[in-house]
C-alpha positions as protocol buffer text, in pm:
chain_id: "A"
residue {
  index: 1
  type: MET
  ca { x: -515 y: 843 z: -1523 }
}
residue {
  index: 2
  type: LYS
  ca { x: -659 y: 994 z: -1212 }
}
residue {
  index: 3
  type: TYR
  ca { x: -930 y: 742 z: -1166 }
}
residue {
  index: 4
  type: LEU
  ca { x: -679 y: 455 z: -1183 }
}
residue {
  index: 5
  type: ASP
  ca { x: -490 y: 670 z: -902 }
}
residue {
  index: 6
  type: TYR
  ca { x: -810 y: 692 z: -689 }
}
residue {
  index: 7
  type: ALA
  ca { x: -842 y: 298 z: -762 }
}
residue {
  index: 8
  type: CYS
  ca { x: -497 y: 222 z: -625 }
}
residue {
  index: 9
  type: ALA
  ca { x: -525 y: 457 z: -301 }
}
residue {
  index: 10
  type: TRP
  ca { x: -875 y: 319 z: -239 }
}
residue {
  index: 11
  type: THR
  ca { x: -767 y: -32 z: -285 }
}
residue {
  index: 12
  type: MET
  ca { x: -469 y: -7 z: -34 }
}
residue {
  index: 13
  type: PHE
  ca { x: -716 y: 163 z: 245 }
}
residue {
  index: 14
  type: LEU
  ca { x: -980 y: -102 z: 195 }
}
residue {
  index: 15
  type: THR
  ca { x: -738 y: -347 z: 202 }
}
residue {
  index: 16
  type: ALA
  ca { x: -607 y: -212 z: 522 }
}
residue {
  index: 17
  type: VAL
  ca { x: -922 y: -188 z: 685 }
}
residue {
  index: 18
  type: ILE
  ca { x: -1039 y: -552 z: 586 }
}
residue {
  index: 19
  type: PHE
  ca { x: -743 y: -715 z: 698 }
}
residue {
  index: 20
  type: LEU
  ca { x: -763 y: -524 z: 998 }
}
residue {
  index: 21
  type: ALA
  ca { x: -1087 y: -699 z: 1086 }
}
residue {
  index: 22
  type: VAL
  ca { x: -969 y: -1047 z: 950 }
}
residue {
  index: 23
  type: ILE
  ca { x: -716 y: -990 z: 1232 }
}
residue {
  index: 24
  type: GLU
  ca { x: -908 y: -903 z: 1484 }
}
residue {
  index: 25
  type: LEU
  ca { x: -1191 y: -1168 z: 1437 }
}
residue {
  index: 26
  type: TRP
  ca { x: -979 y: -1467 z: 1311 }
}
residue {
  index: 27
  type: ARG
  ca { x: -639 y: -1400 z: 1463 }
}
residue {
  index: 28
  type: PRO
  ca { x: -427 y: -1534 z: 1173 }
}
residue {
  index: 29
  type: ARG
  ca { x: -109 y: -1703 z: 1280 }
}
residue {
  index: 30
  type: GLY
  ca { x: 192 y: -1450 z: 1254 }
}
residue {
  index: 31
  type: ALA
  ca { x: -33 y: -1129 z: 1152 }
}
residue {
  index: 32
  type: GLY
  ca { x: -35 y: -820 z: 1346 }
}
residue {
  index: 33
  type: PHE
  ca { x: -172 y: -528 z: 1354 }
}
residue {
  index: 34
  type: ASP
  ca { x: 151 y: -291 z: 1281 }
}
residue {
  index: 35
  type: THR
  ca { x: 140 y: -342 z: 919 }
}
residue {
  index: 36
  type: PRO
  ca { x: -214 y: -254 z: 802 }
}
residue {
  index: 37
  type: LEU
  ca { x: -205 y: 33 z: 1083 }
}
residue {
  index: 38
  type: PHE
  ca { x: 79 y: 151 z: 834 }
}
residue {
  index: 39
  type: TRP
  ca { x: -120 y: 123 z: 515 }
}
residue {
  index: 40
  type: ILE
  ca { x: -391 y: 351 z: 647 }
}
residue {
  index: 41
  type: PRO
  ca { x: -218 y: 672 z: 657 }
}
residue {
  index: 42
  type: VAL
  ca { x: -16 y: 601 z: 344 }
}
residue {
  index: 43
  type: ALA
  ca { x: -344 y: 572 z: 140 }
}
residue {
  index: 44
  type: MET
  ca { x: -464 y: 875 z: 316 }
}
residue {
  index: 45
  type: ILE
  ca { x: -157 y: 1049 z: 208 }
}
residue {
  index: 46
  type: ASN
  ca { x: -242 y: 963 z: -149 }
}
residue {
  index: 47
  type: PHE
  ca { x: -605 y: 1073 z: -125 }
}
residue {
  index: 48
  type: LEU
  ca { x: -461 y: 1421 z: 2 }
}
residue {
  index: 49
  type: ARG
  ca { x: -230 y: 1433 z: -299 }
}
residue {
  index: 50
  type: ILE
  ca { x: -476 y: 1328 z: -515 }
}
residue {
  index: 51
  type: ARG
  ca { x: -711 y: 1584 z: -385 }
}
residue {
  index: 52
  type: ASN
  ca { x: -522 y: 1904 z: -357 }
}
residue {
  index: 53
  type: GLY
  ca { x: -246 y: 1861 z: -589 }
}
residue {
  index: 54
  type: TYR
  ca { x: 117 y: 1957 z: -509 }
}
residue {
  index: 55
  type: ARG
  ca { x: 68 y: 2315 z: -436 }
}
residue {
  index: 56
  type: ALA
  ca { x: -165 y: 2305 z: -155 }
}
residue {
  index: 57
  type: LEU
  ca { x: 101 y: 2149 z: 84 }
}
residue {
  index: 58
  type: ASP
  ca { x: 494 y: 2212 z: 64 }
}
residue {
  index: 59
  type: GLY
  ca { x: 690 y: 1893 z: 22 }
}
residue {
  index: 60
  type: LEU
  ca { x: 355 y: 1701 z: -35 }
}
residue {
  index: 61
  type: ARG
  ca { x: 503 y: 1552 z: -333 }
}
residue {
  index: 62
  type: THR
  ca { x: 824 y: 1429 z: -148 }
}
residue {
  index: 63
  type: PHE
  ca { x: 639 y: 1297 z: 156 }
}
residue {
  index: 64
  type: ALA
  ca { x: 407 y: 1093 z: -83 }
}
residue {
  index: 65
  type: ILE
  ca { x: 701 y: 933 z: -268 }
}
residue {
  index: 66
  type: VAL
  ca { x: 869 y: 863 z: 50 }
}
residue {
  index: 67
  type: ALA
  ca { x: 558 y: 707 z: 252 }
}
residue {
  index: 68
  type: ASN
  ca { x: 456 y: 478 z: -87 }
}
residue {
  index: 69
  type: LEU
  ca { x: 848 y: 364 z: -140 }
}
residue {
  index: 70
  type: LEU
  ca { x: 823 y: 300 z: 249 }
}
residue {
  index: 71
  type: VAL
  ca { x: 551 y: 73 z: 202 }
}
residue {
  index: 72
  type: LEU
  ca { x: 680 y: -103 z: -131 }
}
residue {
  index: 73
  type: ILE
  ca { x: 1018 y: -166 z: 53 }
}
residue {
  index: 74
  type: LEU
  ca { x: 842 y: -301 z: 365 }
}
residue {
  index: 75
  type: GLU
  ca { x: 636 y: -569 z: 121 }
}
residue {
  index: 76
  type: ILE
  ca { x: 931 y: -657 z: -67 }
}
residue {
  index: 77
  type: ILE
  ca { x: 1115 y: -736 z: 226 }
}
residue {
  index: 78
  type: ARG
  ca { x: 836 y: -924 z: 359 }
}
residue {
  index: 79
  type: LEU
  ca { x: 791 y: -1172 z: 70 }
}
residue {
  index: 80
  type: GLY
  ca { x: 1208 y: -1209 z: 47 }
}
residue {
  index: 81
  type: GLU
  ca { x: 1219 y: -1338 z: 411 }
}
residue {
  index: 82
  type: TRP
  ca { x: 882 y: -1562 z: 388 }
}
residue {
  index: 83
  type: GLY
  ca { x: 961 y: -1647 z: 30 }
}
residue {
  index: 84
  type: GLY
  ca { x: 1305 y: -1801 z: 78 }
}
residue {
  index: 85
  type: TRP
  ca { x: 1192 y: -1974 z: 380 }
}
residue {
  index: 86
  type: ILE
  ca { x: 922 y: -2142 z: 185 }
}
residue {
  index: 87
  type: PHE
  ca { x: 1114 y: -2241 z: -82 }
}
residue {
  index: 88
  type: ARG
  ca { x: 1329 y: -2438 z: 151 }
}
residue {
  index: 89
  type: SER
  ca { x: 1127 y: -2565 z: 395 }
}
residue {
  index: 90
  type: TRP
  ca { x: 778 y: -2669 z: 177 }
}
residue {
  index: 91
  type: GLY
  ca { x: 825 y: -2619 z: -179 }
}
residue {
  index: 92
  type: LEU
  ca { x: 601 y: -2474 z: -451 }
}
residue {
  index: 93
  type: TYR
  ca { x: 278 y: -2660 z: -304 }
}
residue {
  index: 94
  type: TYR
  ca { x: 272 y: -2478 z: -5 }
}
residue {
  index: 95
  type: LEU
  ca { x: 384 y: -2136 z: -172 }
}
residue {
  index: 96
  type: LEU
  ca { x: 67 y: -2157 z: -385 }
}
residue {
  index: 97
  type: THR
  ca { x: -191 y: -2277 z: -103 }
}
residue {
  index: 98
  type: ALA
  ca { x: -26 y: -1987 z: 109 }
}
residue {
  index: 99
  type: LEU
  ca { x: -91 y: -1738 z: -150 }
}
residue {
  index: 100
  type: LEU
  ca { x: -434 y: -1665 z: -1 }
}
residue {
  index: 101
  type: GLY
  ca { x: -291 y: -1573 z: 327 }
}
residue {
  index: 102
  type: TRP
  ca { x: -39 y: -1359 z: 153 }
}
residue {
  index: 103
  type: SER
  ca { x: -289 y: -1176 z: -98 }
}
residue {
  index: 104
  type: PRO
  ca { x: -337 y: -849 z: 101 }
}
residue {
  index: 105
  type: TYR
  ca { x: 47 y: -808 z: 137 }
}
residue {
  index: 106
  type: LEU
  ca { x: 41 y: -864 z: -254 }
}
residue {
  index: 107
  type: ILE
  ca { x: -229 y: -625 z: -308 }
}
residue {
  index: 108
  type: VAL
  ca { x: -104 y: -358 z: -74 }
}
residue {
  index: 109
  type: GLY
  ca { x: 259 y: -424 z: -233 }
}
residue {
  index: 110
  type: ALA
  ca { x: 140 y: -355 z: -637 }
}
residue {
  index: 111
  type: ALA
  ca { x: -110 y: -87 z: -530 }
}
residue {
  index: 112
  type: SER
  ca { x: 196 y: 117 z: -352 }
}
residue {
  index: 113
  type: ALA
  ca { x: 430 y: 44 z: -641 }
}
residue {
  index: 114
  type: ALA
  ca { x: 159 y: 207 z: -895 }
}
residue {
  index: 115
  type: GLU
  ca { x: 93 y: 512 z: -651 }
}
residue {
  index: 116
  type: LEU
  ca { x: 471 y: 563 z: -664 }
}
residue {
  index: 117
  type: THR
  ca { x: 482 y: 574 z: -1000 }
}
residue {
  index: 118
  type: PHE
  ca { x: 186 y: 841 z: -988 }
}
residue {
  index: 119
  type: SER
  ca { x: 338 y: 1034 z: -722 }
}
residue {
  index: 120
  type: ILE
  ca { x: 663 y: 1056 z: -929 }
}
residue {
  index: 121
  type: PHE
  ca { x: 548 y: 1139 z: -1271 }
}
residue {
  index: 122
  type: GLN
  ca { x: 240 y: 1291 z: -1195 }
}
residue {
  index: 123
  type: LYS
  ca { x: 190 y: 1696 z: -1275 }
}
residue {
  index: 124
  type: ASP
  ca { x: 1 y: 1894 z: -1066 }
}
residue {
  index: 125
  type: SER
  ca { x: -346 y: 1869 z: -1221 }
}
residue {
  index: 126
  type: SER
  ca { x: -549 y: 2063 z: -957 }
}
residue {
  index: 127
  type: ILE
  ca { x: -658 y: 2415 z: -1024 }
}
residue {
  index: 128
  type: GLU
  ca { x: -716 y: 2528 z: -687 }
}
residue {
  index: 129
  type: PRO
  ca { x: -597 y: 2379 z: -322 }
}
residue {
  index: 130
  type: ALA
  ca { x: -920 y: 2240 z: -170 }
}
residue {
  index: 131
  type: GLY
  ca { x: -892 y: 2512 z: 114 }
}
residue {
  index: 132
  type: VAL
  ca { x: -926 y: 2840 z: -130 }
}
């Protein structure tokens, strides 16, 4: 399970870095730096949680749960805003062609949902905090 946890955290981090590079180089319409810059600290919080466990920092479990929940809610709201508009104006064809542009949001949404699950249900598996 720990490998899947690491995979989801790395997926969130690398998607943010790649999406920032895409935004800077090609400047897709409607894309901004704010969202990927939010994904990076959340991925780092997950790395901290995975590496050190919950005993290393007081409140780390709550902080990780809230951070992952905020990313998940942000992505659900984003897809809800644009999804209804696409169905009203363009239809299913545009939805399928625009899926490539939405893929970073879908990937991070799925990774944050998995990380939220890991944050809630994972027991403290670390033996010692990293600094000890």
